[in-house]
N, C-alpha and C positions, 0 to 999 in steps of 0.2 A: 452632218446636216440634220436638223430636226425633221421628223416625219411630217408629211403634209397630207394626211389622209382626208382632211376636210375638203369637201368639194368646193372648188372656187365658184364665186358668184359669176354671173355672166355680164358682159359689157357689150354695148352696142358698137360694133366695129366702125360704123360711119361716124358716130359721135366721137369716138376715141381718135380717129384719124384727124378729124377737124380740130380736136383739142390739142393734139401734138403740133399741128401746123400753126394754130393760133398762138400757142404759148411760145413757140420758137420765134414767131413774128414779133411778139412782145419783147423778147430778149434781144432780138436783132436790132430793133429800133432803139432800145435803151443803150446797148453797147455802142451804137453809132454816135451817141452823144458824149461818150467818155473822152476826157482829155488824157494826154500822155501821163500826167501826174496821177490821175485817178486809176489809170491802167496799171501803174506801178505800185499801187497800194497793196498791202498784205491782205490775206484772207484768213479765215479760221481753218483753212485746209492745209495745215503744215506750211511748207515753203512756197506754196503757190501764190502768185500775184493775181490781181484781178485779170490781167491779160491772159495768164495761164488758165484761169477758170473760164474765161470767155471762150478761149480756144477749145477747152474740154467740152463745153456744151455743144459746139458744132460736131465734135467727134461722137458724142453720145447720139446725135441724130443721124449723122452720116453712116453709122453702123446699119441703119435700116436699109439705105441704098446699097451698101456694100454686101450685106447679107442676102438681099434679093438677087444680086448678080451672081452669087455663088450657086453651085449645083444644089438642087433640092435634096435634103436628106431622105432616107427611106422611111423613117418613122420619127415621131416626136420622142424626145428623151428627157425633157424638163417640163414640169408643170408650172403654171403661173405662181402657185403658192410656194414652190420650191425656189423660185428665182431669188427672193431676197437673201436667202441663206447661201446661195451659190456665188455671190458677188465678191466675197472677201478674198477668195483665192486669186482673183484677178487684180487686186488693188495695186500691187507693186508695178505690174506691167502697164496698167492704165496710167499710173503717174508718169512713168518713163515716156510712154507714147504722147501724153499730154504736153510734157515739156518739149519734146521734139517737134510736135505740131505747132506750138506757139512760136518756137524759134524759127521754123521754116516759113511761117505765114505772118509776117509783121503787119500786113494789110488785112485787118479783121473784117472790114466791110466787104472785101472781095471774097474772103473765106465764107462769111455768112451768106452772101448772095449765091455763091456756087452750091453750098450745102442746101439752101432752101429750094433752089431750082431743081436739083437732083432728086431730093426726097419727094417733092410735090409731083414730079413726073413719074417716079417709080411707084408711088402709092396709087396714082390714077390708073396704072396699067396692071396692078398686081392684086389678085383676089385675097380676101382676108384669111382663107384657110391654107394658103400657101405655106409650106414648112420652110423655116429658115435655119441654117446651120450656124447659130450664134456661138460665141466662145464659151458661154456658160452651159450650152446644151441646145439641142434642136427643139424648136417650138414654133407654133403658128405665128404668122405675121400679126394676127389680131391680138394674141397674147403678148407678143414682143412690144407692140405699140403701147399696151398698158404699162409695161415696164418703163417705157420712154416718158410717160407722164410723171413717174417717180423721179427720174433723172432731171427732167425739166423743172418740176416744182421745187425739188430740193435745192437745185443749183440757182434757181431764181432767188430763193430765200438767201442763199450764200452771197449772191451778188448784192442784194439789198442790204445785207449785214455789213459788207465790206465797203460800200460807198454810201455814206450818209446822204439822205435825200433822194436817192435814186428811185426808189419806190416803183419797181416794175410790177405791173398788175399780174394777177394770177387768174388764168381762165378757170371758170367755175367747174367745168367738166373735168379738166385736168386735175384740179385740186380734189374733186370728189373721188376720182379713180385712184389717185395716189393714196388718199386717206383710207379708202376701203381696202386696197390691196395690203397695206401695212397692218391694218386692223385684223384682217383675215389671217395674215401671217402670224400675228400674236396668238390667235386662236388655234392655229396649226401647231405652234411651238409649245403651247401650254393648254392642251385640250382639257375640257371640263365644263362645268356649268355653275360653279360656285360664285364666280365674279362676273359682273356685267360692266363692260367698258363702253362708255357712251362718248361719241365724238360728233355732236350735233353740228350741222344737220345731215351728215353724210353716213355715219356708221354706228351700229350697236352690235357688239359681239359678246358671246359668252365664252369664258375661258377659266382655267385653273381647276385642278382636281378638288373635289370636296362635295359637300351636300348641294344638291341642285334645288333651287327654289322653283315652285310651281305656280305661285300666284302672289299678287301684291308686289311691294317693293323688295327687291333682292337684298340680302343681308350685306353683301359686299359690292360696292359701286365705285367705279372710277369715272370721272367725267373731265373732259378738257376740250379745247378748241382744236380745229384741224392743224394749224401750223405748229402749235405746241406739241401735238401728238407726233407729227412728222419729225420734228426736231428730236424728240425723245427716241423715236424708233430708229433714227439714223445717227444717234450719238452726238448731235449738236447741243443737246441739253441733257443734264443728268436728272434722274428722278428726284434726288434730294433737293436740288436747286429749284425744280419745278414746283415741288410741294411747298418749299420755304417761301417762294415768291407768289404763292397762291395761283399758280398757273394750272394746277391740277387740284381737284377735290377728290379725296379718297376716304371712304368710310368702310369699316369692317376689317376683321382680322386677316382676311385674304385679299385685301385691296392694295397691298404693297407690291408694285410691279418692278421694283428696282432690280431684283435679281434676274428678270427676264429681258431687260433692255440694256443696250440697244439690240435691235433685230438685225441691223446691217450697219457696217461702218463706213 
């Protein structure tokens, strides 16, 4: 796991809670419109169908309720900036759990309704500083909810990719939090000040070892839009393809981030 010594930025817990619930609501309404044929479509996530992906999204949110119900850990063990690098070890187990959940719950409407009711109720009665014993490590509820914005935004994009015309909207606060956390994770993975990564309108970070600029335009600049950045950071898009398709502008000898991406799979 890369060191994450950089201090994480702060997020407003109330806004993040609202963002998680709002984005889950967007996904729930969209999934409710899908036909059996659409649910059987493949996704870019290996062997998962759209039905499997839709079930996984409920699992990603249900972990909030389930972790709140567990005994509170004695102390935190995972920082927010460490979380993106801690997810890979759980990938195989998550896939197995997802397929089992999708098979056990053919009624997605009921699954989404139950998940939404539980998480809404649990969040209303649980303080933001409550420690949760998550499978990747103990962290506060406030921090864990920021990780849920990543899950929701990334998988919303996966659904939109799998079902032409679906076009699920993305909550602005959720998109901002997801973008910023993954940008900060890059800065933690490759600390330095020689390269400026711009993801307007949400994030600007300095990274990569080398000469640090002090004024004017930095010599090494990378700029892209939030969804392209998120796809790069999570392995949905390669650096080479993004540059070739002009989804990324990169100038300077230290502006090639291909060797640092993806941050999480």
